C-alpha positions as CSV (number, residue, x, y, z in Angstrom):
1,I,218.8,-26.9,183.8
2,N,220.0,-26.7,180.3
3,I,218.2,-29.5,178.6
4,L,214.6,-30.9,179.1
5,V,213.7,-34.2,177.5
6,N,209.9,-35.0,177.7
7,N,209.9,-38.8,177.3
8,S,206.9,-40.2,179.1
9,A,204.3,-42.4,177.4
10,E,201.3,-44.5,178.1
11,Q,199.5,-46.6,175.4
12,H,196.6,-49.0,175.3
13,V,195.7,-51.3,172.4
14,C,192.0,-50.9,171.5
15,N,190.5,-52.5,168.4
16,T,187.6,-50.0,168.2
17,L,187.0,-46.4,169.2
18,N,184.3,-47.5,171.5
19,E,186.8,-49.5,173.6
20,I,188.5,-46.3,174.6
21,T,187.0,-45.3,177.9
22,K,186.8,-41.7,179.2
23,D,189.2,-42.7,182.0
24,Q,191.7,-44.2,179.6
25,L,191.6,-41.2,177.2
26,E,192.1,-38.8,180.1
27,R,194.9,-40.9,181.6
28,T,196.7,-41.2,178.2
29,F,196.5,-37.4,177.6
30,K,197.6,-36.6,181.2
31,T,200.6,-38.8,180.8
32,N,201.6,-38.1,177.2
33,V,200.5,-34.4,176.7
34,F,199.7,-32.7,180.0
35,G,202.8,-34.1,181.7
36,A,205.1,-32.6,179.0
37,F,203.1,-29.3,179.0
38,Y,203.3,-28.8,182.8
39,I,206.9,-29.9,183.2
40,T,208.0,-27.6,180.3
41,K,206.1,-24.8,181.9
42,E,207.9,-25.3,185.2
43,V,211.3,-25.7,183.6
44,L,211.0,-22.8,181.2
45,N,211.9,-20.2,183.9
46,H,215.2,-21.9,184.3
47,L,216.2,-22.1,180.6
48,K,218.6,-19.6,179.0
49,V,219.8,-18.8,175.6
50,G,221.3,-21.9,174.0
51,D,219.3,-24.3,176.1
52,C,216.8,-26.7,174.6
53,I,213.7,-28.8,175.0
54,I,213.4,-32.2,173.2
55,N,210.0,-34.0,173.0
56,T,209.5,-37.6,172.2
57,T,206.7,-38.0,169.7
58,S,206.2,-41.0,167.5
59,V,205.9,-42.2,163.9
60,T,202.2,-42.7,164.8
61,A,201.8,-38.9,164.9
62,Y,202.4,-38.9,161.2
63,H,200.5,-42.0,159.9
64,G,198.3,-43.0,162.8
65,H,197.9,-46.5,164.2
66,K,194.9,-48.8,163.8
67,T,194.8,-49.9,167.5
68,L,196.7,-47.1,169.2
69,I,194.1,-44.3,168.5
70,D,194.4,-42.3,171.7
71,Y,198.2,-42.7,171.9
72,S,198.6,-41.5,168.3
73,M,196.4,-38.5,169.1
74,T,198.7,-37.6,171.9
75,K,201.9,-37.9,169.9
76,G,200.3,-35.7,167.2
77,A,199.6,-33.1,169.9
78,L,203.3,-33.3,171.0
79,T,204.4,-32.8,167.5
80,T,202.4,-29.6,167.2
81,F,203.4,-28.5,170.7
82,T,207.0,-28.9,169.5
83,R,206.5,-26.7,166.4
84,S,204.5,-24.1,168.2
85,L,206.8,-23.8,171.2
86,A,209.8,-23.6,168.9
87,L,208.2,-20.5,167.2
88,N,207.3,-19.0,170.6
89,L,210.8,-19.4,172.1
90,A,213.0,-18.7,169.1
91,D,213.4,-15.1,170.1
92,K,214.6,-16.2,173.5
93,G,217.3,-18.4,171.9
94,I,215.7,-21.6,173.3
95,R,215.4,-24.5,170.8
96,V,212.6,-27.0,170.8
97,N,212.8,-30.2,168.7
98,A,211.5,-33.7,168.8
99,V,212.5,-37.3,168.1
100,A,209.8,-39.5,166.5
101,P,210.7,-43.1,167.0
102,G,209.3,-45.9,164.9
103,P,209.0,-49.3,166.6
104,V,211.4,-49.5,169.6
105,W,211.8,-52.4,172.1
106,T,210.6,-50.8,175.3
107,P,208.6,-52.2,178.2
108,L,205.5,-50.8,176.6
109,I,205.6,-53.4,173.8
110,P,205.2,-56.7,175.7
111,S,202.8,-55.0,178.1
112,S,200.6,-53.6,175.3
113,F,200.5,-56.2,172.6
114,G,199.8,-59.9,172.3
115,I,202.4,-62.6,171.6
116,N,201.8,-62.5,167.8
117,E,202.2,-58.8,167.5
118,V,205.3,-58.9,169.8
119,S,207.0,-61.6,167.7
120,N,206.5,-59.5,164.5
121,F,207.1,-56.2,166.1
122,G,209.1,-53.9,163.7
123,S,209.1,-56.3,160.8
124,K,207.1,-54.0,158.6
125,T,209.8,-51.3,158.6
126,P,212.2,-51.2,155.6
127,M,214.9,-52.4,158.0
128,K,212.6,-55.3,159.0
129,R,213.2,-54.9,162.7
130,A,212.4,-52.7,165.7
131,A,215.1,-50.4,167.2
132,Q,216.8,-50.9,170.5
133,P,216.5,-47.8,172.8
134,V,220.3,-47.1,172.5
135,E,219.7,-46.5,168.8
136,L,217.7,-43.5,169.6
137,A,220.0,-42.0,172.1
138,E,222.4,-40.2,169.7
139,S,219.5,-38.3,168.2
140,Y,218.7,-36.8,171.5
141,V,222.4,-36.0,172.1
142,F,222.7,-34.4,168.7
143,L,219.6,-32.2,169.3
144,A,221.0,-31.1,172.7
145,C,224.5,-30.3,171.4
146,N,225.9,-27.1,169.9
147,G,226.0,-28.8,166.5
148,A,222.2,-28.4,166.4
149,S,222.2,-24.7,167.5
150,Y,220.4,-23.6,164.3
151,I,217.8,-26.3,164.4
152,T,214.4,-25.7,166.1
153,G,210.9,-26.8,165.4
154,E,212.2,-30.0,163.8
155,T,211.6,-33.7,164.3
156,I,214.2,-36.4,163.8
157,H,212.6,-39.6,162.5
158,V,214.3,-42.7,163.9
159,N,212.1,-45.3,162.4
160,G,214.0,-47.9,160.4
161,G,213.5,-46.2,157.0
162,E,209.9,-45.2,156.9
163,V,209.2,-42.1,155.0
164,V,206.9,-39.7,156.7
165,N,205.7,-36.3,155.6
């Protein structure tokens, strides 16, 4: 194993905090955070100098989301996990970075949102559209290649032009 990509996600639309049940919160964290943590922990013993870990976070980690509260929390946790693990593994020569997509057409979208939200999905980005999954692929390839050998603890924002800090 030379490259680990943590790319699992679960999200549920909730209009109020009270709609988020204990079971939903735990399931979302188990999928989005604990999964990445435990897989990374298992793979770590197999990684060597020059290998890398790439986590998928989200634009919601940086500016939140009105109806994806628990999902946004988990993506914020993954962003911090990326930064902290990058510091922890730097002396071992293992790089840790992330990709933070904005709106992307994945199966999560039609299964999470109503027809109105789906029909307008991505329209608020400066590029006025959502990305196709293939438009994110090169970011992962770049972070995994030798051209990114001096990059660790960073996040590439593939979000149609939104500025996030």
